[in-house]
N, C-alpha and C positions, 0 to 999 in steps of 0.2 A: 240493361240493354246486352244483346248479345255483341261480341267482338267485332264480327263480321257487320253489324248495323254502326257499330261506332266507325269504324275504319271507312266504310263507304259514305258517312257524312262528313268525313275529315276532307281537307282539303288535297291529301295525297290521293286516297281512293277516288276523289271527284275527277282529278286530273286523270286516272287510269281509264275510269269508266266513260269520261266525257271526252274523250280524246280530241275530237274533231274540233269542238269548240275551245279547247284550250290552245290550238295551234297560232292562232292570230295573236294570241297574248305573248306565246313565247318568241314568236317572230319579231316581235316589237320591243322584247326585252332589254333592260341596260347592258346586259352582258354583249349582246350582239353590237351595240353601238361600241363599245369597246374594242371589239375585235375589228372595227371598221378604222381603229387607229393605224392599221395596217395599209392602209389606202387601197383597200381592194385586192392587195397581193395574196397569193397563197403558194404553198410549199408542197412540192411532191418529193418524196424519199422512194428511192429504188435501192433495195438493200439485196446483194448479191450475196446468196448465202452459201457458205462451205469454203471461202477463201479463194477468191478470184485470183488467178495469175496476172499479175499488172504487167508483167515483162512480155508476156505475149499478147497482152491487150493493146499497149502503147509501146510499139517496138523499138528498141534502139539499134536499128538495122544497119547502121554505119559503125557500129563499135563492134571491133574483132573480139573483144573480151566477152561479150553476149554469146557469139558463136562457139567459143573456147568452153564456155560453162555449159553449153548445150549443142553438142556436136550433132545429135539427130532431132532434138525438140526445138531449135531455134529456127524460126520462120526466115526464110530468104527472101528477098527482094524480088527475085522472080516468080514467087509464089503468089503475088499480087498484092504485096503491101500498100497501103493507101498512105502515101506520104502526106506528112503534115508539116510542121517546121522544127528546127532544131535536130535534125537529123532522126526524126521519130516519126513512126506510121501506126495507123490502125491495123488493127488486125484485118485480113482479107475479107472477112466474115462481117465488117461493121460499114457496108456502104450506105447505109441510111445515116447513120451518125456523121459519116464523111460529109454527106450533102449538106447536113446542118451546119457542120464545122465550116465549111466554105461559105456558108451564108452570115458566119459571124455570130453563129448561136450556140458555141460549145466553148468551154472553157475547161483545161485540162491542168490539173495540178498533181505533181510528181512527188514521190516519196513521203506521203503523208502516213503519221503514224503517232507513236507516243513513248515516253521514255520507260524503260523496262518492260518492254513488250510481253505479252503472254501468248503463247500457240495453241491454248485450248479454245476451240469453237464458242464452247459456252462461255468461257470468262472473258475472251476478247469481245465478243458479241456484247455481253452485258456492259464491258467499257465503253463500246462505240455508242449503245443505246442509251446508257446514263449519263455520259460525258464524264466520267470518274477517272481517276488517277488508277495506275495499275495495282497499287497498295491500297485503295480505298474501295469500299462495297456502298453503293447507293441502292435505296429500295424505289427511287422514283425515276423516271425516265428524263430527258433532256426536253423533249417536246412536250411532256406530262408538266413538267415544271412551267414550260411556256404558258399552258392553258392556264395554270395556277395564277400565274403572274398578270396575263393579258386578260383573262376572263374570270374575275374573282367572284362576279355577280351573275354569272352565265350559266342557266339550267340545262344547256343542250348538249348531249353527248356527241352530237353530229360537227361539232366544231372541229374535230379531228376525226378521221374516218380512215381505218386500216381495211384493205380489200383483202380479207382473210377471215377463217373461222374462229380465230382467236387473237387478243389484243397482244400486242408486244409491249414488254416494258417501257419501250421507248415513249409511248403514248399515255403511260400511266403517271399522275401527278399524285400529290398528297390531298388535294381536295376534289380535283377534277381529273377525268381522264376521257380517252377518246372511244370510238364505237367500232368493234368489228364487225364485219358483213361481206358476204360475198355476192349476194344477190338481192338488192331492195324488196323484191315482192317476196322472196322465201323469207325474209326477217320480218315482213309485215304479218305474213300468215303465221308465223312462229310466235310473235308476241300476242296476237289474238288469242291462239289456242292457249297459252299459258296464262292468261287472264283469269280463266276459270279456275286453274289450278291453284292460283294464288289467293282466291276468294275461298276456296275449299281448306286450305291451309289456315287461314286466319280465322275461320269458323272454328277450328279443332284446336287452336293454339292456345296455351297455358297463359297464363298473366305475366309469368317471370319471362317469357318469351316475346314479350310484348315489342321490345326493342329490335328484335331482329325481324319480327314480322313488319314493323313501321318501316325498317329498312328495306324490306323485300319490296314494298309496296312504292316506296319512295323511287327505287332502283327500276323496277318495271314500269312505273308511270313514265319516267323518262326515257325509258328504252322504247317503250310503246310510242309515245308522241314523236321521237326523232323517228321511229320506223315509219309511221304514218306520214310524216312530213316528206320524208326520202321516196316514199312509194309514191305520193302524189306528184312530186316534183319530176320523176324519172319518167313519169308518162307524157311529159312534155315535150321532151327531144329524144329521139333516137339517132344514133351515130349512122351514117351512109360510108364512113371511112373503112376501108379494109384494114384490119388488124391482123397480126400473124395466129394461126390455130395454137391453141392451148391455153392453159389457166393464166399465164402471165400476159397474154395478148387480149383476153377477156377481161382481166384485172383493170388493164391500160383504157380499154373500150368503157366500160363502167364509169372510172374515174372521168373521164372526158364527158361521158353523158350527164354525170352528176354535176361538173362545173358548167356544162353548157346548158344545164336545166335551171340554172340561177341558184344552185345550194351554196349556202354562206359557209361553208368548211375553209378552215383557213390551212389545214394540213391533210394531205392523203399519204398512205404509207402502202407502197407496193413491194412485194417481194420475188426474186426468181433464183430458186435453189438450184443445187448440183453440181457446183464448182469444186468440190474436193475431189481434185484430180490428180490421185495419187499414181495412178494405172493409165495409159494410153492417152494422154490428155488431148492431144491435138484436135480428134473429132469431136470428142465432148465439148471441149471448151469452144471450137468454133461453132458447133451448133447452138450453144446458149448464147454467145456473143451474137449471132445472127438473129436469135429472138429477141434480145435486148435492143439491138440496133434497129431492127425493123419496126419493133414496138414504138420505140421512143420517136422515131420518124412519124409513124403513124398519128402518134398522139400529137405532136408538135402541128401536124398539117390539120387535124381536127380542130386543134385549138385557135390556130391561126385563121381559119376559115370563120370561125364564130368571133373574132376579135379577142380571145381570152388569151392568147401565148404571150402578150406584153405583160400579162399581170402573173405570171406563172414561173417558178423557179423549179429546176429539178435537181437534186442531189441524188447521185449515185455513187455508192460506197460498198465495201465488203470488210468482213472483221478483220482480216491480215491479207497480205501478200503471199508469194510462195518463194522458197528457196531459190538462189540465183541459178544454183546448178541442177541440171536434171536426175532424176534418180534412175535406178537399174531397171524400172518397171515403164519407162518412156513416159513418166510424169513428173511431178514436183511436189514436194512435201511442205509442211507448214511453214511460213516464214514471217515477215513481219511489216515492214513498210510498203504502201501501196499507192497506186494514182487514185484518184478521185475525180468525177467529172460533174461539171456544173452545165446545165442547159437552159435556155430561156430567151424571150424575145427581146429582153431589156439589158442584158450584160454590156457593162461599159468596158470590161477588159474581155478580150477574147484570145482563143488559141491556147498555145502554151505557156503557162505563166511562171514557170520557173525551170530551172536546170533541170536536165534527164538525170535518172538516178545514176551515181556515181558507184561504176562496176569494179573501179580501182580502189575503192577505199570500203571495204566490207566487215560487218562485224561477225566474225566467225561464220561467213559464207551467206549471210543475210544483209539486205539494204539497211542503211542508217537513214532515219527519217529527218527530212529537212523541215517538213510542217507538223506542228501539232493538230489533230482533227479537230481539237476544240476551238481553235483560232478559227477555223472556217466555220463552226456552228455560231461562234460570237459574231461573225461577218453577217450570217444568214438572219440571226435573231435581231441585231442592231440596224443594220443597214438595209435589210430586206422586210422584216416584219415588224419594226419599230418596236421591239421589245428591249427589257433590261438586260443585255447579256451578262454583266458582272451579277446580278442579283440571280440569274438562273445558273449560270457555270461556275461563278466565282472569279476572281481576278487573274491577271498575268497571262492572257493568251493574247498574242497579237493577231488583231485582224488583217484581212486581205484588202487593204485600202483601194477604194475605187472600184470595187468589183460590180457592185450592184448600186 
């Protein structure tokens, strides 16, 4: 028997070649039932790549030490700072988020970080995406391990979706991982075209490559099934909400369309890059924060209209903050602790949840962290997604009690 004949007679090949017939079985599988332990709740993670300057995002505009450290880069109240609580205010570009804040749908956590912080973009992002300690290296992401834990029998890569061409480490588990896509229709076309190439490879594979070919078919079968499912679902609903132009706005719109179409994903991952503002920071950061704010306001409005906002929690983070003092190029250099934003229609604690950054007690010019980011992860895993936070992250991380 030719290898292609054998593979096509196997369950794996059948799932590849008869994808539409497989969909209903996958939709009703035991893994999906286990994910429903989260009570229909979902998490959207927004990653601000490059190290967003937290002090010019949540501005301590009543603190003279802030202006002493930033004589030209500090944003003055007269520039239109959007006042919050505890003598803090949003950057003037963040009017959309200010509206959500006033509705009780935003929580701000100040000075979030970890011990012995790393100022490398790549290493610090790995730490945030895996939930590791600074001196520890992990090969799986914190959300990937959530998939391993909450979806042990689940065959669906679409249970976690990243709106990008490549999958981040955050969504890679030991046995399960998410699915990266920018456009469900494009992914659908791509997987269909690759099915023929996989069959050709199987026909010409040597016997000692059997395991690799079987893995290829299994992976392609899962991806093709997910691509078909997502493509069919997204034809149900198309958003009429106005999102900001650009890739970030498009990714948020696609996320809302997937959610409002009834896709059963528990995790969505979206990124906005460009925050490495060493030079002429003010204009660049203001533009990016405007995209962030307007995009999230549009997402909230879209999901409120469909009744899905109450089941949604949004986490906004960056791999590190910036130095307290400005540099000679009217920008800021790599720092340490930063603010984290949480948004949603079911927050039990809202507003500014802890003290403003202590600018009088710095660590060699950097902010000292008040909260370990893994405590926030533990809160989301345990209290929002109903998962075993200690099994996923380890122990010793204090949760933010009563947050969600």
